[in-house]
C-alpha positions in Angstrom: 0.0 0.0 0.0 1.4 3.4 -1.0 0.9 5.8 1.9 3.1 8.8 1.9 4.6 10.7 4.8 2.1 13.3 6.0 -0.9 11.4 4.9 -3.6 11.4 7.6 -5.8 8.4 7.4 -8.3 6.9 9.7 -8.3 3.2 10.5 -11.3 2.7 8.2 -9.5 4.7 5.4 -6.5 2.4 5.7 -8.7 -0.7 5.5 -10.6 0.7 2.5 -7.4 1.7 0.8 -6.1 -1.9 1.2 -9.4 -3.2 -0.3 -9.3 -0.8 -3.3 -5.7 -1.8 -4.0 -6.6 -5.5 -3.5 -4.1 -5.6 -0.7 -6.5 -7.5 1.6 -3.7 -8.6 4.0 -3.1 -4.9 4.9 -6.8 -4.5 5.7 -6.6 -7.5 8.0 -3.3 -6.4 9.6 -4.8 -2.9 10.3 -7.8 -4.5 11.9 -5.6 -6.9 13.9 -4.0 -3.9 15.7 -7.2 -2.8 17.3 -9.6 -4.5 19.7 -12.3 -6.6 18.1 -14.9 -4.7 20.1 -14.0 -1.5 18.3 -14.2 -3.2 14.9 -17.7 -4.5 15.7 -18.8 -1.0 16.7 -17.6 0.7 13.5 -19.9 -0.2 10.6 -17.4 0.9 7.9 -14.4 -0.7 9.4 -16.3 -3.9 10.0 -17.5 -3.9 6.4 -14.0 -3.5 4.9 -12.5 -6.0 7.4 -15.2 -8.6 6.6 -14.7 -8.1 2.8 -10.9 -8.5 3.2 -11.3 -11.7 5.2 -13.7 -13.1 2.7 -11.4 -12.4 -0.2 -8.4 -14.0 1.7 -10.5 -17.1 2.1 -11.1 -16.7 5.8 -14.2 -16.8 7.8 
């Protein structure tokens, strides 16, 4: 994923960017750095995380 110095991105932005670039492992890694309860409370983050896991063949 190409993120330049000075870029300000939210966790959901990073996950979405990974999805758009078909870098699903980055979306999963980003989500892995935050508590699962937070992922479950954020609809956008949960959506991007779920999509990435599905594309990577996980459940």
